[in-house]
N, C-alpha and C positions, 0 to 999 in steps of 0.2 A: 532699223533692224540691227545696225552695228552697235548702237547703244544698248539695245536689249541683250545682245550677245555678251557684251561686257558686264552687264548687271548679273546675268546668269552665271558667268564665269566667276564672279566675285562671291555670289550668295550660295549657289548650289553645293560647292564643296563643304561649306559650313553646315548646311542643312543635312547633307549626307552623313557627315561626322556625327552630328547631334542625333540623327536617327539610329546610327550604329550604337551610340552610347545608350540610347533608350532601350536597346535590345540586350544590354549587358546584364549579367546576374546582379542581384542586390548585394551590396557590401554588408559585412557582418562586423559590428564593433568588437574590438578586442576586449574592451572593458565597458560593458553597457552602463555601468554606474559612473564612468569617468576614469580616465587613465591616471595612475599615481604620478604626481609631479606636474599635472596639468590643471590643478585646482586654480580657479580664478581666471583661467584663460578663456575669454568669451569671444575673441575675434572670429569672424566667419572665415570659412575656407575660401581660398581664392583659386579660380580656374581660368586660365587664358588659353586661347587657341593660336597655334602657329598658322602661317599662310597655307600650310598643307593640311590644316584641320586637326593637328595633334594636340592633345590635352596636356597642359603643364599645370601642376597643382602646387600650391604653397599655403602657408598658414594652417598647418594641420595640427589640431589639438585633440582630435578624436580618432586615433589610429584604428584601421580596419583592414579586413581582407575581403577581396572579391573572389568567390569560389568559381572555378571552372571544372566541373565534374564530367568525366568521360561517360559515354553510354555504358550501361552494365555489361553489354556483350563484349566490349573491348577493354574493360577496366583491368589494369594490371595489379592494382593494390598499392602502387607507389604514388607518393605525393611530393610536390615541390612548392616551397614558399618562394614566390618570385618577387625580387626586391629591385624596383627601378632605381636609376641613378638621377643625379641632378646636383652634384656638388654639395649635398646636405643643405642646400638653399631652396630647392624646388624638386619636383618629381615629374619625370617624363613618363607619363602613364601608359602611352600607347605602344611605341615600338620596343620599350623595355618592360612592358607590363602586360596589358590586355592581349596584345597579339601573341605574346609568348604563351600566356595562359590558354588561349584558344588552340594554338598549335599543339601544345602538350596534351590537352584534353582530347583533341581529335586523334591522338596517337595513344590513347589509353592511360595517360598519366594525369592524375588530378593535380590541378594547379590552383594556388591561392595568391592572388596579386596583392601585395602589401602596400598600404598607404601609411607611412610612418611619420613621426614628428621630426622636425628639421632643426638641427643644432646650429647651423651657420647662417640661417636666415637673420636678417637685421632685427635686433632686439630679442632674439630667441632666448628663453630661459633654459633650454635643453642642452644636453651634451651627447656626443656620439656614443660613448661607452657606458653611459648610464641610461638615458632615456631611449635613444634609437635602438640600441642593442636589446633593451627590455621589450621593445615592441616586437622585434624579431623573435625573441624567445617566447613571448606570449603567444605569437602566431603559431609557433611549433606546438606549444602546449594545447592551444585551442583545437588545432586539427587532430592532435593525438586524443584529446578528450572525446571527440566526435567520430573517431576513426571507424567504429563499427557501423554507425548509421550512414557513413559515406563510402563504405566498402573499401576502406584503406587499411593496410597492414601497419600497425602502430610502429613497427621497427623500420619502416621504409619511408620515413618523412625526412626530406632533405631541403636544402636551400640553394637558390641560384640568385646571384646579384650582379648588377651591371655598374661599372664605374664606382661611385660612392656607395651604391647598393652592394657592390662586390666587397667593399671594405666591411660592411655589416655581415655579409655572408661568411667572410673569413673569420670574423670574430665569433660568430655563432658556431662555426665549425671547430673552433678550438676552445670554447668556453661553454660549459653547460653545468646544470645542477640536477639533482634527483627529485626536485619538487618539494612540496611541503605536505607530507602525508596527513597532518591533522588540520589542514586548512578547511574553512567553511566553504571556500570557493573550489568546486571540483576541478576547474581548469588549473589552478595553482598546485594541485596534487600531482600533476603530470610532470615528467622530466622534460628538460629542454634540449635533449641531445639531438643533433642533426645526424642522420645516417650518411649523408654525403654533402658535398658543397661544390656548386658550379660557379667558378669565378670568371666572369666574362669582362674583359678589359678592366679588371678590378684595380682600385686603389689599394695597395697593400698596406695594412696598418703597421706603423713602426713598432708598436708594442707586441706584434704577433710573434709568438715563440712556439713552433710546432713541437708536439710531443707524442708519446705513444697513443694518446687518446684522440689525436687529431682526426677529424672525419676524412675519409677518402676524398680526394680533390680532383676536379676537372678544371684545368686552367687554359684559357684561350685569350689571345690578344693579337693585335696587328703589329708588325715590325716598324710601322711608321707612327705609332703612338708615341707619347712623351716617354722619355727614358725611364721615369719612375714606374711606368706600367710595362713597357716593352722589355725592360731589363728586370723589373720587379717580379714578373710572373715566372721566368726561368729561375730566378734566385729562390723564390718560394718553393718551386718544384724541387730544387736540390735540397733545400732545408727539410722539407717533408720527408723526402727519401732518406736523408741522413738520420732523421729521427725515427726511422723504421716504419713510416707511414706509406700510404699508397697514393699515387698521383699520376695524372696523365696531362701532358702539355702540348698545346698547339699554338704556333706563332704563324699568322697568316702573312704572306709576302705582299708588300705594297699596300697594306691596309692600315687605316688610322683608327680613330676613336669614335664611339657612339653609334655603331651601325644597327644594333638590335635586329629586329625583324621589320624590314621595310620592303615594299614592292619593287623599289628600284635598286635593291642590293644586287650586285653582279653575282653570278653563280659561285665564284670563288669565295665570296663572303656569305652568301645565303646558306652555304653548306654547314655553317657552324652548328646550327641546332640539330642537324642530323648526326654530327660528330658526337654531340652530347648524348643524344638518344642512343647511339651505338655503344657509348661508354656505359650507360645505364644497363644496356642489354648484356654487355660483357661482365658486369658485376652481378648478373642474375636478378636485377631489379625489375625486369619486365616479364618475369615468369608469372603467368596468371595463376593465382592461388587455386588449388583444387576446390570443387564445389563444397560449400559448407565449412571451409577452413576458417577458423576464428582464432584470434590471438588473445589469450587471456591476459589480464593485467600482470600475473605472475611471470609471464614469459617475456614481456616487452624489453626489459633491460638486457636480458641474456641473448636476444636474437640479433640486436644491432651489431653491425660490424665493429670490431675492435673493442666492444664493451666487455666488461668482465661478466662472469656467470651472474645471472639475475640475483640481486640481493633484495629480499623483501622481508616483511616482519614475520616473527615467529608465529603470530596468530594467523596470518594469511597462509603460511606454510602448513600449519596444523589443520586449518579448515580444508585446504586442498587435499591433504592426506586423508582426512576423514571422509570426504566425498568420494575420492577416487578408490579408496580401499574399503568403504562400507563400515567404518568403525562406528560404534554407538555414540562416541563422544570425541571431540578433538583431542589428539594425543599431545602430551608434553614433549617438546623437541629441544634437543641441545643445539649448540651453535653449529652451523653447517661448515663442512670442509668443501671448498670449491676445487674440483678436479679439472685443472686446465694445464696446458703444456708449460707455461711459465710461472705458475703459482706454487710457492712452497706448500707442501702438504702438512697440515697441522695434526693429522691423525697418524699414529704410528703405523708405518708400513703401507699407507695409502698410495695407490698408484693407478694410473690409467694407461693402457697400452692398446695397440691396434694389431689385429691379425688380419691378414689380407692375402690375395695378391695385390690389392690396390686400395689406397686411401689418399685423401688430399688433406693436408694440414694447412690451414689458413683460411682465406676468404673463398667463397664459391668460385672466384675467377683466378685464384693463384695460391701459391704456397708461402704466404707471408707469416712468419712466426709471430706468436703473441696474439693472434686473432682467435676469438673463441668460436671456431667452427671446425668440424671434422667431417669431411665428406666420406661416405662409406658406399662402396659399390664393388661389383665383381666378386660377390660372395665373401665380403669382408665383414668383420664384426669387431666390437669393442669389448675389452676386458677391464673390469673395475675390481681391484683387490684391496683388502685392508685387514688389519689385526683388530678384532673386536675386543672391547673391554668386558670384564666379567658381568654376566647377568644383564646385558644390554641388547636391545633390538635396534636395528638401523633402518633408516629410510633412505632409499636411493631415489633421487629426484632428477630426471633428465628431460630435456626438451629436444624435439626434432624439427627439421626444416619443413617437411611436407607430410601429407597425410599417409597413414598406413597403420601398421601394428608392430608389436615387439614380441619376438620369441626370446625368452630369458631362461638361463640355466644357472643354477647355484652349485658351486663346488666347495668342498670343505677339506681342510688338512693339507699337509705338504704334498700328498699324493694327488690332490685335487680330484677326489671321488665325487661323482655326480650324485646329488641327493634330492634335487628338486628342479622342476622345469615347468614351463607353461607358455601360453601365448596370451597377449593382452592387446585389445584395440586401444588406440591412443584417445585420450580425452583432451581436445584442443591441442593436439600434438604434445601433450604433457604426459609424462610417464612416471608413475610413483610405484615403488615396490618396497614392501617391508622385508627385511632380511633377518632371519633368526639364526644366530650362530649355533652350530651343533654342540660346541663346548666352549667355555670361556677361554679366550686367548688363542683359539685355533684359527688359522688363516682362513679367510673367506674370499672366494673369487666369484664374480658375477659376469656372465657373458651376455651381451646384448646383440641380437641379430635383427636389424630393421628389415621389414618385409613390406612391399616388394623391394628387392635389392636393386635399386636404380640410383644413379648418381645424384639426382636431386634430393634423395633422402639423406639428410645429413644430421649428425648429432651436434646440437648447439651448446651443450654444456651439461655437466653433472655436478650435483651437490650431494654430500653424504652427511646425514644428521643422526645423532643418537636419539632414540625414541623411548620414552617412559610410558609404555602402553602394554597391557596384557593381551595376549592372544594375537593371532595373525590378522584377524579382521577381514580376511578375504572370503 
């Protein structure tokens, strides 16, 4: 009997772990046809189990994500790419991956656990900043390309990394591109910007230089970790703040490295995932989108925190204008002027101002200058003014944070006499209005009143374009 007990103690944990893995979602290859840079790599993936039944993976040549999607009733629209650590030599997939994915999905946040190529494994042909970072960026693009089907808001896709995975998350949060619009691969057309980054006992890259476009950061480590991490996280926090970015820092007393989510974590350690969740909530990342809310491709870049007003092709803008305004053909548009607090105005006299008793300049959680968000509430409205050129019509193009409608009023001349007004329901939270000057060179002012007037209703950005089109088209 004693021998049987010992056999069970040795075998059952492994069987239990294998059964749990059998119940996991199926991984999705980032590049079904093979990852760039992995050509000729045919070695099989290696998986070993610790004494506690945790999975450690190495020899990765086909990077993938394992999706953990929340139940529709609790889905918030936010997604996280979860990046396990392992010193760039292996991947600890359970306590820094699958368990994190399950926890997030059970709390309404979609999670995608990344299995990435390893740059410091013996004989590896890969590098951290070329191949591993490419895997993270591809994961962001992949999730963004399928956001509608997964009920994810394309502007709310962030990253979370542990240890070496935290190094990748930090790189992804500071380096991104707008994608390749003409690519035959629809995933490559998506931008790779992370809306936020969670850096959990992260190895801070020496090449990291925070700037205005750095994603908002949640930093957490233990004060008993190695100095590069326990001192590195506070140093990065200061650097991000000095660069004008947003960051929150937690240093846990008496805590070391590599805790992740484990059943034996003490309460003072286990609380870390709730701290991250609360931080997302404070940034309005857990606001459940109103029923039917969809984010059009034209909105994605403009909605993300700290991103400039959306920049998209003239053809896309013209098509959107045609559909929203009922024009018989797409109008010809001039280059847009982006009306943001810190952007020079390229159109003579163009301005954007706020009338209130109350508005918020900055992110939904605070007043950080340079972020493309204006919260409007307590009967406040926005005023857009400009001096039109002769014989030109203008397209005012705005995006809002939540569902509703716009009451608009157009004033002309120095005396600002009201000459036109109306109300328009938003199309995908996208608002387009053709403005016809009463006379060439006469000042034009447009008032925008979001309704209902609630704080979550926020203006995400305005562009102003000259339009070569006859007739109002409305």
